N, C-alpha and C positions, 0 to 999 in steps of 0.2 A: 500697936499693930493697928494699922488703919484698914477699917474692915474695905472689902473691893466693891465696887459698884455694879446692881444690880442691871441685869443685862432688860435693854429694854424691854415692852413683853410687845408681842409678836401679834397683828392681826389676826384674825378669826371674825368668818358671818359666814349665816346662809346664803346659798346662790341658789339661783333656779335659771335654768337654762331650757328655755323652751321654742319650739317652733312648729306649732301647728298648721298643719297646711290642706288643701281642699285636693282629694285625686277623682277624678272620674273613673267610671268599673267600665269593663267588659262585659258580653254577655253571660258566661260564663260566672264571674266571682258576681256581677249582679244580681242572679237567679240563686246563688249558691246565700247571699244576704239575706234576699229577698225572703227565700224558702225559710231563713231561721227565723224571720218575723212570723210566717204562718206556723210555724213548730215543725219544719220538713228540713232534712236532712238530705242535700243532694252532693252526689260525687260525679264523677267525670270518668266515663271508658276509654282508656288507652290503647295504641295501635294494638299491643299485646293481651287484650281483653280485661286489664287489671283495674279494677277501679279507685283512683285517687278522691279519699276526702281529706283537708278539704281539696276543691278542683283546681286544676291549674288551667289554663289557656293553650297551654303551647306542649305536645306529646314529649318527655322526658329522655325518651330514648331517638325519636326521628326526628324530634321538634315540630313536627307538623300541628297545626292549626287543630284543638279537638273542641270540638261543643256538644257530643252525645252524653248529656244528663242523662242521670239515674238514681231513684230513691234509696236512699239505704234505712235502717232501722235505728232507733233511740238510744238502742242497747247495745252493749259491747263487750270485750274482755279488754282486760287490761295488759301491754305488755310490756311496761317497765314502768317505776316509779321512782319517786325523791320525796323527802319527808321537809315541811318548809314549817319550821317550827318558832320562825316569828315574822308573821306575815310584814308585807310592808305597805305604805297607801297607797291606794289605787288598784291593788294586787284583788283577783274577785272576792277573795273571801277575807276578813274582818279573824277569826279563829284560826289558829294552825290549822294545818290542810296538805295535803298530797300531790302535787304536780304528776301527773299519769299520762301515758300516750296512750289512747285509748282506740283499737280497730273494730269500728261499728260493724256490726253483723251486716253482712253486703258488702262490706269494703275491703281492700286490700291492703290498705297502710293506716298508719295510727294518725289520730289531731292528738294536739298535746291540749291540755287544759288542768284545771282541778278537780281533786274531789274532798268532797265531805266527809270526814271521818275523825272518829273520835281518838285517835291515835296512828300510831306508826305500827303496832302489833295489828291493827285491824285491818289495814292494806296488804297484800301481797299482789307478787304477777300471776295471772291467769283466771284472777278476780272477777267477777259480773258486775257491770255498773249500767246504769240507767242516765239519760241525762233529765236535769232538774232544767228548766223553762223558768228562762226571767218574766215576772208578773209585766214590767211594762216591755215590749219587744218595739226595738225600731228598725231592725235591719242592721245588727251590727251583731261581731263573734261574741259580743256581752248578753247576745239575745238567750246565748247557754250561760248559766247563770254559775252553776258547775257540775259535774258527776257525785250522785252518789251508787251506795251499795244497789245491786238489784238480786232478787233469788230466782229472775228466769234463767235456765239455763240455756248454753247456747244450743242450734240445732245442730243434730249429729249430721256430718257433712253426706252420708253416704244413706242419706234420706230426701233426692231432690225434692220431693212435693213437700216440705215443712224448710227445708233451706231458707235460709233470709237473704237469698240474694238478692243484689239491687233488679229495682225493676225498673224500666224505662219511665223518663217524667220529661214535657214537654218544657220545662221550665217555664214556662207561662204563667204571670200573677199578673192581678190586678195592681196599680200604683209601684210600682217594681223600683227599687231603689239603684239610683244612677251613679250618685256619690256620697263619700265618705269624707269627715275630718279625720286624718291623723293627728294624734295629740301625741304629737315626741316631746318629751318632757324629764330632765333631771332636776334632783333636789339632791344638793351636796351641801356641806361644810365645806367653804374656800378658805386658804391660808395663805397670805400671797409672799411669805416669808419674813427674813431678818429687811433684807435689801429693798424691797418695795413698801413694804412697812412704813420705813424712812420716810422715800419717797410719798405715800400719799399722809402722814402726817405731816409733811412740808407744804403739802398742797394746800392742806385745812389753816396755812400762816401764808398763804398765797405767794408762795415761795416752789422753785423746781430744782430738785437736788438729782442729782445722776453720780454713779461713783466711775474712779478712774482705774483704767487695769495699769498692776505695778510694770506690765512687760512692754507693752506698747504702746501706753498711755491713751489709749482713745478713754474717751469719757461715752457710758452709756446711760441713756436717758428714754422710759425709763430704766433703772439700775436691776443689773438679772441678778447680782450675789454675783457672778464670774464672766468674765472674758471669753464669749463666744469662738474667737481667732486663738488664744494663748492658752484658755482650760487653765487660768491661774482665778484664784479669789478675788474680789474685790471690795477692799473696806476703804479706801480714802475717797469720802466725799466730795462734792464739787457742787455748788449752784451755780444753775445756767441760767440763761433767759436775762430779764423774761423776755425780749424781743428774739424774731426769729424771723427766716424766710420760708416760704411756700417752693422746695423744691420740685413736688408734683401734685395734681388734682383731680377730681371727678365731682361733675355733675351730677345731682342726684333727682332723677324725675318721679320717683316714686315714693308714694308716701307711706310710711311704714305705722301699724298699727300703735298706740299710746304715746306716740310722737307726736308734739303737738308745735313743729316746725313745717310751715308750707315749703312745697314745692314750684319751681327748681330749687334748692339748695347746694354749695358747695363744702364737700369734703377734702383737708389737704394733709400732704405731707411736710411738717414744719421741721426744720432743722433750728431748737432755739441756739444762741451766740453759745458758744463756747460748748455745744455737744458736736458728740461725731454719730448721731444716732439720731434719725428723725422720726418724732410722736406724730398723730394723729387728730388734727380738730376740725369742727367746723371754722368756714370764714362768714363773715358777716358784716355789716357794713359800708358794704360797695355791691352793687349789680353783680351776680354772677356770672355774666359775659363780661366780667371786665376783671375775673381772677386769672393771675399768668404768674408763670415759673416767674422765681426771683420778687416774687410781692414781699414786702418788708410787713411784717405785723406784732402786733403784740396781745397779749392777754385779756377777755373782759370777765370779772367774775360779778358773779350774779350774788347778793344780799343773804350769807348764809351758806352760800356754794359751796363744795368741798372740791373743786375741781372748776378750771376755767367755762364757762358756759360756750363762747368761742373765742374767732383771735379776727381782728381789726386790723386793716391797713393805719401803717407810723406814720406815714406822709413822706419818710423817706425815699429817698430814690433806689430804685429796684437795684437787689442785690449784682454782682457779676457772675455770669454763668461758673466762672473757674473757682470761684467761693462754694459751692453746694453742688458741682458737679460731682463727686463723690457720693454724696447722701440722697441721691436719687434713689 
């Protein structure tokens, strides 16, 4: 009996998707973050007299702009919580901690942050906590390093003279924080699946393969493992190209970080010969203002590259529009 062949190994690799961007702050958010830098917590008073922490710029009930800043306490009460036994990178604490919603004394809403506690048995709704300030503060929510248990009881609501009710604040600080960089980032392990594993492996051999639908007979490049039109599996591999036709394109005038390409340059949808789906690639070897629909192009590979660096003109006559109009 002949042993069955082992299926090809499906690729897996770590992948990082990040999009850091700089955002400006209005007067309310600017005062809030600048206050954290100075170890002051500010909220805002809404039209119905409630104090919101963190503050917002528009009243959630009337949608009116609100700027009445008030200072609240650095101590508060846990309203609810959840234990995090396996902290992830970039989370507030490296050791297990509790996510808590804390209503600071003087506020009517709760703020979400981490509570440094030895275990879930030491956390409870209603427990008193206080802010642990970061040593180095820059005007960000991370200026609150975390919360920690506190023995100070909340002031009784029937004793106004001792109430921790918020006090007015003009929100004026020197060297106010006017903008922040938002570090949007996802770290995960990605597997392209059977079909795209074969596609990527073929690229390493400077070949482009797609898969044909057994029902409608369209050839998809890159392959998806199933036909999006017929909903059936695609297993018949077809080598396409290497040349193709520009179906549509755009001129890029903004230089991306860590991308060593001078602007302007052209990115295009390219229908490789034999494919029924256009893929995208950069066009080179021709002035950007001479790229056009119907231009015939071929891939240019760099030494050791696992995919074409760009596509350049083949010198052939342009393709007739009727040839590629269904692939735009």
